[in-house]
All heavy atoms as TSV, in Angstrom:
chain	resi	resn	atom	element	x	y	z
A	1	MET	N	N	90.155	-84.862	-48.228
A	1	MET	CA	C	88.763	-84.849	-47.793
A	1	MET	C	C	88.612	-84.128	-46.447
A	1	MET	O	O	87.647	-83.406	-46.235
A	1	MET	CB	C	88.252	-86.291	-47.725
A	1	MET	CG	C	86.818	-86.419	-47.321
A	1	MET	SD	S	85.768	-85.764	-48.628
A	1	MET	CE	C	84.197	-86.125	-47.996
A	2	HIS	N	N	89.590	-84.343	-45.559
A	2	HIS	CA	C	89.519	-83.694	-44.251
A	2	HIS	C	C	89.630	-82.176	-44.385
A	2	HIS	O	O	88.980	-81.440	-43.638
A	2	HIS	CB	C	90.626	-84.223	-43.324
A	2	HIS	CG	C	90.391	-85.634	-42.889
A	2	HIS	ND1	N	89.425	-85.955	-41.974
A	2	HIS	CD2	C	90.990	-86.798	-43.241
A	2	HIS	CE1	C	89.431	-87.259	-41.782
A	2	HIS	NE2	N	90.384	-87.808	-42.548
A	3	ASP	N	N	90.458	-81.730	-45.326
A	3	ASP	CA	C	90.591	-80.286	-45.531
A	3	ASP	C	C	89.266	-79.675	-45.980
A	3	ASP	O	O	88.904	-78.580	-45.548
A	3	ASP	CB	C	91.671	-79.994	-46.578
A	3	ASP	CG	C	93.064	-80.330	-46.069
A	3	ASP	OD1	O	93.238	-80.366	-44.835
A	3	ASP	OD2	O	93.957	-80.565	-46.911
A	4	PHE	N	N	88.561	-80.391	-46.841
A	4	PHE	CA	C	87.263	-79.910	-47.311
A	4	PHE	C	C	86.277	-79.796	-46.148
A	4	PHE	O	O	85.582	-78.789	-46.017
A	4	PHE	CB	C	86.707	-80.866	-48.376
A	4	PHE	CG	C	85.323	-80.492	-48.839
A	4	PHE	CD1	C	85.141	-79.457	-49.729
A	4	PHE	CD2	C	84.204	-81.166	-48.369
A	4	PHE	CE1	C	83.871	-79.088	-50.160
A	4	PHE	CE2	C	82.927	-80.810	-48.790
A	4	PHE	CZ	C	82.772	-79.774	-49.685
A	5	LEU	N	N	86.238	-80.819	-45.289
A	5	LEU	CA	C	85.299	-80.786	-44.159
A	5	LEU	C	C	85.669	-79.703	-43.160
A	5	LEU	O	O	84.796	-79.044	-42.597
A	5	LEU	CB	C	85.250	-82.152	-43.468
A	5	LEU	CG	C	84.549	-83.257	-44.249
A	5	LEU	CD1	C	84.623	-84.565	-43.474
A	5	LEU	CD2	C	83.107	-82.901	-44.518
A	6	TYR	N	N	86.959	-79.509	-42.932
A	6	TYR	CA	C	87.379	-78.459	-42.010
A	6	TYR	C	C	87.079	-77.072	-42.563
A	6	TYR	O	O	86.742	-76.153	-41.823
A	6	TYR	CB	C	88.877	-78.568	-41.684
A	6	TYR	CG	C	89.208	-79.714	-40.756
A	6	TYR	CD1	C	90.240	-80.592	-41.053
A	6	TYR	CD2	C	88.499	-79.924	-39.582
A	6	TYR	CE1	C	90.561	-81.650	-40.222
A	6	TYR	CE2	C	88.802	-80.973	-38.737
A	6	TYR	CZ	C	89.826	-81.834	-39.058
A	6	TYR	OH	O	90.136	-82.858	-38.230
A	7	ALA	N	N	87.182	-76.923	-43.866
A	7	ALA	CA	C	86.961	-75.616	-44.471
A	7	ALA	C	C	85.473	-75.310	-44.637
A	7	ALA	O	O	85.017	-74.206	-44.308
A	7	ALA	CB	C	87.660	-75.557	-45.831
A	8	TRP	N	N	84.681	-76.277	-45.149
A	8	TRP	CA	C	83.289	-76.023	-45.476
A	8	TRP	C	C	82.305	-76.596	-44.464
A	8	TRP	O	O	81.128	-76.246	-44.495
A	8	TRP	CB	C	82.970	-76.576	-46.863
A	8	TRP	CG	C	83.635	-75.782	-47.933
A	8	TRP	CD1	C	84.792	-76.076	-48.558
A	8	TRP	CD2	C	83.194	-74.537	-48.462
A	8	TRP	NE1	N	85.110	-75.102	-49.471
A	8	TRP	CE2	C	84.145	-74.142	-49.434
A	8	TRP	CE3	C	82.109	-73.717	-48.220
A	8	TRP	CZ2	C	84.013	-72.952	-50.148
A	8	TRP	CZ3	C	81.985	-72.545	-48.947
A	8	TRP	CH2	C	82.925	-72.175	-49.884
A	9	GLY	N	N	82.755	-77.448	-43.584
A	9	GLY	CA	C	81.872	-78.096	-42.612
A	9	GLY	C	C	81.102	-77.113	-41.744
A	9	GLY	O	O	79.872	-77.217	-41.625
A	10	PRO	N	N	81.784	-76.164	-41.115
A	10	PRO	CA	C	81.044	-75.208	-40.269
A	10	PRO	C	C	80.000	-74.397	-41.050
A	10	PRO	O	O	78.900	-74.145	-40.555
A	10	PRO	CB	C	82.132	-74.291	-39.722
A	10	PRO	CG	C	83.374	-75.106	-39.786
A	10	PRO	CD	C	83.224	-75.985	-40.990
A	11	LEU	N	N	80.335	-74.009	-42.267
A	11	LEU	CA	C	79.387	-73.244	-43.077
A	11	LEU	C	C	78.173	-74.094	-43.444
A	11	LEU	O	O	77.039	-73.623	-43.357
A	11	LEU	CB	C	80.063	-72.716	-44.342
A	11	LEU	CG	C	79.169	-71.877	-45.239
A	11	LEU	CD1	C	78.734	-70.601	-44.525
A	11	LEU	CD2	C	79.873	-71.547	-46.530
A	12	ILE	N	N	78.422	-75.339	-43.842
A	12	ILE	CA	C	77.313	-76.234	-44.183
A	12	ILE	C	C	76.442	-76.487	-42.965
A	12	ILE	O	O	75.203	-76.474	-43.047
A	12	ILE	CB	C	77.854	-77.552	-44.782
A	12	ILE	CG1	C	78.506	-77.271	-46.139
A	12	ILE	CG2	C	76.752	-78.585	-44.922
A	12	ILE	CD1	C	79.277	-78.422	-46.704
A	13	LEU	N	N	77.057	-76.677	-41.814
A	13	LEU	CA	C	76.311	-76.881	-40.571
A	13	LEU	C	C	75.489	-75.641	-40.227
A	13	LEU	O	O	74.318	-75.748	-39.842
A	13	LEU	CB	C	77.264	-77.224	-39.430
A	13	LEU	CG	C	76.627	-77.460	-38.073
A	13	LEU	CD1	C	75.715	-78.694	-38.117
A	13	LEU	CD2	C	77.685	-77.620	-37.014
A	14	LEU	N	N	76.072	-74.474	-40.385
A	14	LEU	CA	C	75.366	-73.228	-40.102
A	14	LEU	C	C	74.156	-73.062	-41.008
A	14	LEU	O	O	73.061	-72.689	-40.551
A	14	LEU	CB	C	76.312	-72.039	-40.265
A	14	LEU	CG	C	75.733	-70.662	-39.995
A	14	LEU	CD1	C	75.369	-70.531	-38.528
A	14	LEU	CD2	C	76.709	-69.590	-40.398
A	15	VAL	N	N	74.319	-73.342	-42.286
A	15	VAL	CA	C	73.206	-73.228	-43.234
A	15	VAL	C	C	72.115	-74.245	-42.891
A	15	VAL	O	O	70.923	-73.925	-42.931
A	15	VAL	CB	C	73.699	-73.396	-44.685
A	15	VAL	CG1	C	72.547	-73.538	-45.648
A	15	VAL	CG2	C	74.584	-72.217	-45.072
A	16	ALA	N	N	72.512	-75.466	-42.528
A	16	ALA	CA	C	71.535	-76.494	-42.174
A	16	ALA	C	C	70.741	-76.085	-40.930
A	16	ALA	O	O	69.512	-76.227	-40.886
A	16	ALA	CB	C	72.229	-77.831	-41.945
A	17	VAL	N	N	71.406	-75.561	-39.930
A	17	VAL	CA	C	70.714	-75.110	-38.709
A	17	VAL	C	C	69.799	-73.934	-39.037
A	17	VAL	O	O	68.674	-73.845	-38.527
A	17	VAL	CB	C	71.741	-74.740	-37.615
A	17	VAL	CG1	C	71.089	-74.029	-36.450
A	17	VAL	CG2	C	72.474	-75.991	-37.143
A	18	TRP	N	N	70.264	-73.033	-39.899
A	18	TRP	CA	C	69.442	-71.882	-40.285
A	18	TRP	C	C	68.163	-72.337	-40.983
A	18	TRP	O	O	67.069	-71.861	-40.674
A	18	TRP	CB	C	70.265	-70.968	-41.185
A	18	TRP	CG	C	69.532	-69.753	-41.643
A	18	TRP	CD1	C	69.121	-68.711	-40.876
A	18	TRP	CD2	C	69.103	-69.476	-42.976
A	18	TRP	NE1	N	68.474	-67.784	-41.658
A	18	TRP	CE2	C	68.452	-68.229	-42.949
A	18	TRP	CE3	C	69.231	-70.150	-44.180
A	18	TRP	CZ2	C	67.911	-67.659	-44.089
A	18	TRP	CZ3	C	68.690	-69.572	-45.315
A	18	TRP	CH2	C	68.041	-68.343	-45.260
A	19	PHE	N	N	68.293	-73.287	-41.933
A	19	PHE	CA	C	67.102	-73.820	-42.615
A	19	PHE	C	C	66.161	-74.491	-41.620
A	19	PHE	O	O	64.941	-74.345	-41.720
A	19	PHE	CB	C	67.487	-74.818	-43.712
A	19	PHE	CG	C	67.774	-74.165	-45.027
A	19	PHE	CD1	C	69.003	-74.327	-45.635
A	19	PHE	CD2	C	66.825	-73.398	-45.665
A	19	PHE	CE1	C	69.274	-73.735	-46.847
A	19	PHE	CE2	C	67.079	-72.804	-46.879
A	19	PHE	CZ	C	68.321	-72.969	-47.473
A	20	TYR	N	N	66.710	-75.208	-40.660
A	20	TYR	CA	C	65.877	-75.885	-39.662
A	20	TYR	C	C	65.040	-74.864	-38.884
A	20	TYR	O	O	63.835	-75.022	-38.735
A	20	TYR	CB	C	66.749	-76.701	-38.709
A	20	TYR	CG	C	65.992	-77.230	-37.517
A	20	TYR	CD1	C	65.122	-78.301	-37.647
A	20	TYR	CD2	C	66.120	-76.639	-36.267
A	20	TYR	CE1	C	64.415	-78.793	-36.558
A	20	TYR	CE2	C	65.414	-77.110	-35.184
A	20	TYR	CZ	C	64.566	-78.185	-35.329
A	20	TYR	OH	O	63.857	-78.648	-34.263
A	21	PHE	N	N	65.690	-73.811	-38.396
A	21	PHE	CA	C	64.951	-72.818	-37.621
A	21	PHE	C	C	63.978	-72.018	-38.470
A	21	PHE	O	O	62.910	-71.629	-38.000
A	21	PHE	CB	C	65.911	-71.895	-36.871
A	21	PHE	CG	C	66.500	-72.516	-35.640
A	21	PHE	CD1	C	67.847	-72.770	-35.561
A	21	PHE	CD2	C	65.688	-72.856	-34.578
A	21	PHE	CE1	C	68.388	-73.346	-34.429
A	21	PHE	CE2	C	66.214	-73.435	-33.448
A	21	PHE	CZ	C	67.575	-73.686	-33.369
A	22	MET	N	N	64.331	-71.749	-39.716
A	22	MET	CA	C	63.408	-71.031	-40.589
A	22	MET	C	C	62.167	-71.874	-40.876
A	22	MET	O	O	61.055	-71.370	-40.903
A	22	MET	CB	C	64.086	-70.645	-41.906
A	22	MET	CG	C	65.135	-69.574	-41.774
A	22	MET	SD	S	64.455	-68.002	-41.219
A	22	MET	CE	C	65.104	-67.937	-39.574
A	23	LYS	N	N	62.346	-73.156	-41.106
A	23	LYS	CA	C	61.213	-74.026	-41.367
A	23	LYS	C	C	60.368	-74.199	-40.113
A	23	LYS	O	O	59.152	-74.170	-40.155
A	23	LYS	CB	C	61.689	-75.382	-41.872
A	23	LYS	CG	C	60.563	-76.283	-42.299
A	23	LYS	CD	C	61.098	-77.444	-43.103
A	23	LYS	CE	C	60.019	-78.373	-43.534
A	23	LYS	NZ	N	59.140	-77.840	-44.539
A	24	LYS	N	N	61.016	-74.335	-38.978
A	24	LYS	CA	C	60.305	-74.493	-37.710
A	24	LYS	C	C	59.505	-73.230	-37.380
A	24	LYS	O	O	58.383	-73.306	-36.896
A	24	LYS	CB	C	61.299	-74.794	-36.589
A	24	LYS	CG	C	60.656	-75.057	-35.266
A	24	LYS	CD	C	61.695	-75.391	-34.222
A	24	LYS	CE	C	61.044	-75.613	-32.883
A	24	LYS	NZ	N	62.021	-75.867	-31.852
A	25	GLY	N	N	60.087	-72.072	-37.666
A	25	GLY	CA	C	59.425	-70.813	-37.369
A	25	GLY	C	C	58.377	-70.427	-38.403
A	25	GLY	O	O	57.657	-69.457	-38.219
A	26	GLY	N	N	58.291	-71.136	-39.497
A	26	GLY	CA	C	57.288	-70.840	-40.506
A	26	GLY	C	C	57.711	-69.792	-41.510
A	26	GLY	O	O	56.881	-69.260	-42.232
A	27	ALA	N	N	58.982	-69.457	-41.567
A	27	ALA	CA	C	59.431	-68.423	-42.494
A	27	ALA	C	C	59.323	-68.869	-43.946
A	27	ALA	O	O	59.265	-68.048	-44.840
A	27	ALA	CB	C	60.869	-68.024	-42.181
A	28	LEU	N	N	59.282	-70.170	-44.192
A	28	LEU	CA	C	59.179	-70.644	-45.565
A	28	LEU	C	C	57.741	-70.624	-46.064
A	28	LEU	O	O	57.473	-70.889	-47.228
A	28	LEU	CB	C	59.770	-72.052	-45.686
A	28	LEU	CG	C	61.270	-72.144	-45.387
A	28	LEU	CD1	C	61.745	-73.580	-45.513
A	28	LEU	CD2	C	62.062	-71.255	-46.330
A	29	ASN	N	N	56.792	-70.294	-45.188
A	29	ASN	CA	C	55.387	-70.190	-45.573
A	29	ASN	C	C	55.119	-68.749	-46.003
A	29	ASN	O	O	54.380	-68.009	-45.374
A	29	ASN	CB	C	54.501	-70.600	-44.404
A	29	ASN	CG	C	53.061	-70.757	-44.796
A	29	ASN	OD1	O	52.713	-70.599	-45.963
A	29	ASN	ND2	N	52.218	-71.041	-43.844
A	30	TYR	N	N	55.726	-68.368	-47.098
A	30	TYR	CA	C	55.724	-66.976	-47.549
A	30	TYR	C	C	54.342	-66.496	-47.953
A	30	TYR	O	O	53.949	-65.370	-47.639
A	30	TYR	CB	C	56.701	-66.841	-48.721
A	30	TYR	CG	C	56.823	-65.457	-49.264
A	30	TYR	CD1	C	57.468	-64.464	-48.546
A	30	TYR	CD2	C	56.283	-65.132	-50.498
A	30	TYR	CE1	C	57.584	-63.190	-49.036
A	30	TYR	CE2	C	56.387	-63.856	-50.997
A	30	TYR	CZ	C	57.045	-62.887	-50.264
A	30	TYR	OH	O	57.139	-61.624	-50.749
A	31	LYS	N	N	53.572	-67.336	-48.617
A	31	LYS	CA	C	52.256	-66.913	-49.107
A	31	LYS	C	C	51.332	-66.538	-47.960
A	31	LYS	O	O	50.566	-65.575	-48.057
A	31	LYS	CB	C	51.626	-68.016	-49.947
A	31	LYS	CG	C	52.293	-68.205	-51.273
A	31	LYS	CD	C	51.614	-69.273	-52.091
A	31	LYS	CE	C	52.313	-69.460	-53.413
A	31	LYS	NZ	N	51.703	-70.516	-54.213
A	32	GLN	N	N	51.394	-67.277	-46.862
A	32	GLN	CA	C	50.546	-66.962	-45.711
A	32	GLN	C	C	50.938	-65.623	-45.100
A	32	GLN	O	O	50.083	-64.829	-44.724
A	32	GLN	CB	C	50.637	-68.080	-44.661
A	32	GLN	CG	C	49.751	-67.835	-43.455
A	32	GLN	CD	C	48.273	-67.783	-43.805
A	32	GLN	OE1	O	47.810	-68.510	-44.659
A	32	GLN	NE2	N	47.545	-66.909	-43.151
A	33	HIS	N	N	52.249	-65.367	-45.015
A	33	HIS	CA	C	52.702	-64.093	-44.456
A	33	HIS	C	C	52.277	-62.925	-45.348
A	33	HIS	O	O	51.876	-61.871	-44.839
A	33	HIS	CB	C	54.219	-64.094	-44.284
A	33	HIS	CG	C	54.698	-65.006	-43.202
A	33	HIS	ND1	N	54.381	-64.825	-41.883
A	33	HIS	CD2	C	55.454	-66.132	-43.249
A	33	HIS	CE1	C	54.923	-65.784	-41.164
A	33	HIS	NE2	N	55.576	-66.598	-41.969
A	34	VAL	N	N	52.344	-63.115	-46.651
A	34	VAL	CA	C	51.936	-62.048	-47.575
A	34	VAL	C	C	50.441	-61.779	-47.424
A	34	VAL	O	O	50.008	-60.624	-47.383
A	34	VAL	CB	C	52.297	-62.427	-49.027
A	34	VAL	CG1	C	51.646	-61.474	-50.008
A	34	VAL	CG2	C	53.798	-62.441	-49.207
A	35	GLN	N	N	49.645	-62.831	-47.323
A	35	GLN	CA	C	48.198	-62.663	-47.153
A	35	GLN	C	C	47.884	-61.960	-45.838
A	35	GLN	O	O	47.018	-61.087	-45.783
A	35	GLN	CB	C	47.490	-64.018	-47.222
A	35	GLN	CG	C	45.987	-63.904	-47.228
A	35	GLN	CD	C	45.455	-63.125	-48.412
A	35	GLN	OE1	O	45.939	-63.261	-49.526
A	35	GLN	NE2	N	44.473	-62.287	-48.188
A	36	ASP	N	N	48.605	-62.333	-44.768
A	36	ASP	CA	C	48.391	-61.670	-43.476
A	36	ASP	C	C	48.721	-60.184	-43.563
A	36	ASP	O	O	48.003	-59.347	-43.000
A	36	ASP	CB	C	49.254	-62.325	-42.396
A	36	ASP	CG	C	48.788	-63.717	-42.024
A	36	ASP	OD1	O	47.639	-64.076	-42.380
A	36	ASP	OD2	O	49.575	-64.453	-41.385
A	37	MET	N	N	49.785	-59.846	-44.268
A	37	MET	CA	C	50.162	-58.439	-44.399
A	37	MET	C	C	49.146	-57.668	-45.239
A	37	MET	O	O	48.843	-56.514	-44.946
A	37	MET	CB	C	51.561	-58.317	-45.015
A	37	MET	CG	C	52.668	-58.838	-44.120
A	37	MET	SD	S	52.691	-58.086	-42.488
A	37	MET	CE	C	53.211	-56.449	-42.888
A	38	LYS	N	N	48.590	-58.304	-46.273
A	38	LYS	CA	C	47.550	-57.651	-47.070
A	38	LYS	C	C	46.301	-57.416	-46.235
A	38	LYS	O	O	45.686	-56.352	-46.323
A	38	LYS	CB	C	47.215	-58.494	-48.295
A	38	LYS	CG	C	48.269	-58.460	-49.366
A	38	LYS	CD	C	47.864	-59.307	-50.561
A	38	LYS	CE	C	48.912	-59.286	-51.640
A	38	LYS	NZ	N	48.542	-60.131	-52.782
A	39	ASP	N	N	45.924	-58.404	-45.417
A	39	ASP	CA	C	44.757	-58.243	-44.549
A	39	ASP	C	C	44.982	-57.122	-43.538
A	39	ASP	O	O	44.088	-56.314	-43.283
A	39	ASP	CB	C	44.458	-59.552	-43.819
A	39	ASP	CG	C	44.001	-60.659	-44.755
A	39	ASP	OD1	O	43.591	-60.335	-45.892
A	39	ASP	OD2	O	44.050	-61.833	-44.335
A	40	LEU	N	N	46.182	-57.072	-42.976
A	40	LEU	CA	C	46.502	-56.029	-42.017
A	40	LEU	C	C	46.462	-54.651	-42.675
A	40	LEU	O	O	45.918	-53.701	-42.110
A	40	LEU	CB	C	47.887	-56.277	-41.410
A	40	LEU	CG	C	48.395	-55.233	-40.439
A	40	LEU	CD1	C	47.494	-55.167	-39.199
A	40	LEU	CD2	C	49.825	-55.531	-40.044
A	41	ALA	N	N	47.006	-54.550	-43.883
A	41	ALA	CA	C	47.016	-53.273	-44.589
A	41	ALA	C	C	45.597	-52.811	-44.911
A	41	ALA	O	O	45.279	-51.623	-44.763
A	41	ALA	CB	C	47.839	-53.378	-45.872
A	42	SER	N	N	44.728	-53.733	-45.310
A	42	SER	CA	C	43.355	-53.324	-45.626
A	42	SER	C	C	42.611	-52.924	-44.358
A	42	SER	O	O	41.828	-51.975	-44.380
A	42	SER	CB	C	42.623	-54.443	-46.361
A	42	SER	OG	O	42.493	-55.573	-45.543
A	43	ALA	N	N	42.867	-53.608	-43.252
A	43	ALA	CA	C	42.225	-53.220	-41.991
A	43	ALA	C	C	42.715	-51.846	-41.537
A	43	ALA	O	O	41.931	-51.024	-41.049
A	43	ALA	CB	C	42.509	-54.266	-40.917
A	44	GLN	N	N	43.994	-51.586	-41.713
A	44	GLN	CA	C	44.527	-50.273	-41.348
A	44	GLN	C	C	43.947	-49.182	-42.240
A	44	GLN	O	O	43.684	-48.071	-41.777
A	44	GLN	CB	C	46.053	-50.274	-41.449
A	44	GLN	CG	C	46.729	-51.031	-40.339
A	44	GLN	CD	C	48.235	-51.071	-40.491
A	44	GLN	OE1	O	48.765	-50.880	-41.583
A	44	GLN	NE2	N	48.913	-51.334	-39.396
A	45	LEU	N	N	43.742	-49.478	-43.511
A	45	LEU	CA	C	43.163	-48.502	-44.429
A	45	LEU	C	C	41.736	-48.160	-44.032
A	45	LEU	O	O	41.348	-46.980	-44.017
A	45	LEU	CB	C	43.205	-49.045	-45.862
A	45	LEU	CG	C	42.720	-48.118	-46.953
A	45	LEU	CD1	C	43.616	-46.884	-47.029
A	45	LEU	CD2	C	42.699	-48.835	-48.278
A	46	VAL	N	N	40.954	-49.166	-43.667
A	46	VAL	CA	C	39.578	-48.927	-43.223
A	46	VAL	C	C	39.582	-48.071	-41.956
A	46	VAL	O	O	38.799	-47.110	-41.844
A	46	VAL	CB	C	38.857	-50.275	-42.985
A	46	VAL	CG1	C	37.551	-50.067	-42.258
A	46	VAL	CG2	C	38.631	-50.995	-44.301
A	47	GLU	N	N	40.455	-48.381	-41.022
A	47	GLU	CA	C	40.525	-47.607	-39.775
A	47	GLU	C	C	40.977	-46.176	-40.045
A	47	GLU	O	O	40.474	-45.229	-39.431
A	47	GLU	CB	C	41.481	-48.294	-38.801
A	47	GLU	CG	C	41.552	-47.648	-37.451
A	47	GLU	CD	C	40.244	-47.693	-36.680
A	47	GLU	OE1	O	39.440	-48.608	-36.930
A	47	GLU	OE2	O	40.021	-46.815	-35.831
A	48	MET	N	N	41.914	-45.997	-40.964
A	48	MET	CA	C	42.385	-44.657	-41.286
A	48	MET	C	C	41.272	-43.826	-41.922
A	48	MET	O	O	41.098	-42.644	-41.599
A	48	MET	CB	C	43.577	-44.732	-42.235
A	48	MET	CG	C	44.195	-43.386	-42.546
A	48	MET	SD	S	45.630	-43.486	-43.611
A	48	MET	CE	C	44.905	-44.131	-45.114
A	49	LYS	N	N	40.491	-44.434	-42.806
A	49	LYS	CA	C	39.367	-43.705	-43.415
A	49	LYS	C	C	38.347	-43.306	-42.365
A	49	LYS	O	O	37.819	-42.196	-42.400
A	49	LYS	CB	C	38.722	-44.562	-44.498
A	49	LYS	CG	C	39.545	-44.682	-45.748
A	49	LYS	CD	C	38.869	-45.554	-46.781
A	49	LYS	CE	C	39.701	-45.683	-48.041
A	49	LYS	NZ	N	39.070	-46.548	-49.053
A	50	ARG	N	N	38.073	-44.210	-41.421
A	50	ARG	CA	C	37.124	-43.906	-40.362
A	50	ARG	C	C	37.641	-42.753	-39.488
A	50	ARG	O	O	36.903	-41.836	-39.138
A	50	ARG	CB	C	36.882	-45.152	-39.502
A	50	ARG	CG	C	35.752	-44.995	-38.508
A	50	ARG	CD	C	35.522	-46.269	-37.723
A	50	ARG	NE	N	36.571	-46.520	-36.755
A	50	ARG	CZ	C	36.614	-45.966	-35.541
A	50	ARG	NH1	N	35.683	-45.116	-35.172
A	50	ARG	NH2	N	37.581	-46.256	-34.716
A	51	THR	N	N	38.913	-42.791	-39.180
A	51	THR	CA	C	39.513	-41.726	-38.373
A	51	THR	C	C	39.483	-40.399	-39.114
A	51	THR	O	O	39.198	-39.351	-38.511
A	51	THR	CB	C	40.965	-42.104	-38.013
A	51	THR	OG1	O	40.974	-43.355	-37.337
A	51	THR	CG2	C	41.595	-41.055	-37.122
A	52	ASN	N	N	39.742	-40.421	-40.416
A	52	ASN	CA	C	39.701	-39.179	-41.194
A	52	ASN	C	C	38.297	-38.594	-41.233
A	52	ASN	O	O	38.124	-37.367	-41.168
A	52	ASN	CB	C	40.201	-39.427	-42.619
A	52	ASN	CG	C	41.705	-39.537	-42.683
A	52	ASN	OD1	O	42.404	-39.113	-41.763
A	52	ASN	ND2	N	42.196	-40.109	-43.766
A	53	GLU	N	N	37.277	-39.444	-41.329
A	53	GLU	CA	C	35.900	-38.943	-41.305
A	53	GLU	C	C	35.589	-38.273	-39.968
A	53	GLU	O	O	34.961	-37.199	-39.928
A	53	GLU	CB	C	34.926	-40.092	-41.550
A	53	GLU	CG	C	34.951	-40.622	-42.967
A	53	GLU	CD	C	34.111	-41.885	-43.133
A	53	GLU	OE1	O	33.505	-42.340	-42.142
A	53	GLU	OE2	O	34.071	-42.410	-44.257
A	54	ILE	N	N	36.043	-38.872	-38.879
A	54	ILE	CA	C	35.816	-38.278	-37.551
A	54	ILE	C	C	36.531	-36.938	-37.454
A	54	ILE	O	O	35.965	-35.954	-36.948
A	54	ILE	CB	C	36.283	-39.251	-36.449
A	54	ILE	CG1	C	35.374	-40.476	-36.410
A	54	ILE	CG2	C	36.317	-38.569	-35.094
A	54	ILE	CD1	C	35.863	-41.593	-35.518
A	55	LEU	N	N	37.775	-36.886	-37.942
A	55	LEU	CA	C	38.521	-35.628	-37.880
A	55	LEU	C	C	37.878	-34.549	-38.753
A	55	LEU	O	O	37.876	-33.365	-38.379
A	55	LEU	CB	C	39.972	-35.856	-38.305
A	55	LEU	CG	C	40.830	-36.626	-37.306
A	55	LEU	CD1	C	42.186	-36.941	-37.904
A	55	LEU	CD2	C	40.968	-35.860	-36.009
A	56	GLU	N	N	37.321	-34.916	-39.885
A	56	GLU	CA	C	36.638	-33.941	-40.726
A	56	GLU	C	C	35.396	-33.400	-40.031
A	56	GLU	O	O	35.095	-32.208	-40.105
A	56	GLU	CB	C	36.269	-34.565	-42.072
A	56	GLU	CG	C	37.459	-34.772	-42.986
A	56	GLU	CD	C	37.110	-35.564	-44.243
A	56	GLU	OE1	O	35.956	-36.025	-44.371
A	56	GLU	OE2	O	38.009	-35.717	-45.084
A	57	ARG	N	N	34.680	-34.266	-39.321
A	57	ARG	CA	C	33.506	-33.795	-38.566
A	57	ARG	C	C	33.925	-32.849	-37.448
A	57	ARG	O	O	33.282	-31.812	-37.222
A	57	ARG	CB	C	32.740	-34.978	-37.966
A	57	ARG	CG	C	31.884	-35.686	-38.979
A	57	ARG	CD	C	30.981	-36.696	-38.299
A	57	ARG	NE	N	31.194	-37.984	-38.938
A	57	ARG	CZ	C	31.231	-39.157	-38.351
A	57	ARG	NH1	N	31.041	-39.244	-37.057
A	57	ARG	NH2	N	31.434	-40.246	-39.026
A	58	LEU	N	N	35.014	-33.197	-36.764
A	58	LEU	CA	C	35.504	-32.308	-35.702
A	58	LEU	C	C	35.956	-30.964	-36.262
A	58	LEU	O	O	35.734	-29.916	-35.655
A	58	LEU	CB	C	36.658	-32.976	-34.945
A	58	LEU	CG	C	36.276	-34.102	-33.996
A	58	LEU	CD1	C	37.515	-34.764	-33.467
A	58	LEU	CD2	C	35.408	-33.594	-32.872
A	59	GLU	N	N	36.580	-30.993	-37.412
A	59	GLU	CA	C	37.016	-29.761	-38.055
A	59	GLU	C	C	35.812	-28.879	-38.389
A	59	GLU	O	O	35.826	-27.663	-38.168
A	59	GLU	CB	C	37.810	-30.083	-39.325
A	59	GLU	CG	C	38.277	-28.843	-40.064
A	59	GLU	CD	C	38.923	-29.174	-41.375
A	59	GLU	OE1	O	38.665	-30.264	-41.928
A	59	GLU	OE2	O	39.674	-28.313	-41.884
A	60	ALA	N	N	34.758	-29.479	-38.904
A	60	ALA	CA	C	33.554	-28.716	-39.236
A	60	ALA	C	C	32.936	-28.121	-37.973
A	60	ALA	O	O	32.492	-26.965	-37.990
A	60	ALA	CB	C	32.548	-29.629	-39.947
A	61	ILE	N	N	32.900	-28.878	-36.900
A	61	ILE	CA	C	32.358	-28.363	-35.630
A	61	ILE	C	C	33.185	-27.198	-35.133
A	61	ILE	O	O	32.652	-26.168	-34.685
A	61	ILE	CB	C	32.285	-29.498	-34.596
A	61	ILE	CG1	C	31.220	-30.517	-35.001
A	61	ILE	CG2	C	31.999	-28.951	-33.207
A	61	ILE	CD1	C	31.210	-31.772	-34.165
A	62	MET	N	N	34.513	-27.329	-35.200
A	62	MET	CA	C	35.385	-26.260	-34.707
A	62	MET	C	C	35.238	-24.998	-35.568
A	62	MET	O	O	35.262	-23.892	-35.045
A	62	MET	CB	C	36.849	-26.724	-34.704
A	62	MET	CG	C	37.139	-27.866	-33.749
A	62	MET	SD	S	36.800	-27.454	-32.051
A	62	MET	CE	C	38.219	-26.465	-31.689
A	63	LYS	N	N	35.055	-25.156	-36.868
A	63	LYS	CA	C	34.856	-23.986	-37.725
A	63	LYS	C	C	33.542	-23.301	-37.407
A	63	LYS	O	O	33.449	-22.077	-37.405
A	63	LYS	CB	C	34.897	-24.401	-39.201
A	63	LYS	CG	C	36.276	-24.624	-39.729
A	63	LYS	CD	C	36.248	-24.948	-41.216
A	63	LYS	CE	C	37.644	-25.155	-41.748
A	63	LYS	NZ	N	37.659	-25.509	-43.174
A	64	ASP	N	N	32.491	-24.091	-37.148
A	64	ASP	CA	C	31.197	-23.512	-36.824
A	64	ASP	C	C	31.272	-22.737	-35.506
A	64	ASP	O	O	30.666	-21.671	-35.375
A	64	ASP	CB	C	30.123	-24.611	-36.711
A	64	ASP	CG	C	29.771	-25.183	-38.073
A	64	ASP	OD1	O	30.104	-24.548	-39.101
A	64	ASP	OD2	O	29.175	-26.275	-38.114
A	65	ARG	N	N	32.001	-23.250	-34.546
A	65	ARG	CA	C	32.100	-22.583	-33.233
A	65	ARG	C	C	32.935	-21.313	-33.318
A	65	ARG	O	O	32.702	-20.378	-32.543
A	65	ARG	CB	C	32.718	-23.526	-32.209
A	65	ARG	CG	C	31.790	-24.594	-31.766
A	65	ARG	CD	C	32.372	-25.404	-30.643
A	65	ARG	NE	N	31.442	-26.444	-30.238
A	65	ARG	CZ	C	31.708	-27.341	-29.314
A	65	ARG	NH1	N	32.865	-27.321	-28.695
A	65	ARG	NH2	N	30.815	-28.243	-29.010
A	66	SER	N	N	33.907	-21.301	-34.216
A	66	SER	CA	C	34.798	-20.125	-34.277
A	66	SER	C	C	34.122	-18.958	-35.005
A	66	SER	O	O	34.565	-17.823	-34.909
A	66	SER	CB	C	36.113	-20.478	-34.965
A	66	SER	OG	O	35.886	-20.793	-36.324
A	67	GLN	N	N	33.042	-19.191	-35.741
A	67	GLN	CA	C	32.394	-18.119	-36.491
A	67	GLN	C	C	31.365	-17.414	-35.705
A	67	GLN	O	O	30.821	-17.541	-34.783
A	67	GLN	CB	C	31.767	-18.673	-37.764
A	67	GLN	CG	C	32.796	-19.140	-38.736
A	67	GLN	CD	C	32.174	-19.782	-39.967
A	67	GLN	OE1	O	30.958	-19.949	-40.056
A	67	GLN	NE2	N	33.009	-20.141	-40.903
């Protein structure tokens, strides 16, 4: 029995500590993190579209000035 604890004890302890910190940090709340990432991606998409519209307007202005 002692050989088993000496061989596997540190690994079991490491896994237990890892689970503790993951649960404490909220890493096991996967659905919330996925939803946050989807919200962030949609906000970035809206901002990118807005930026592209501004750049297209600037491009049109620059073409008009160059002619």
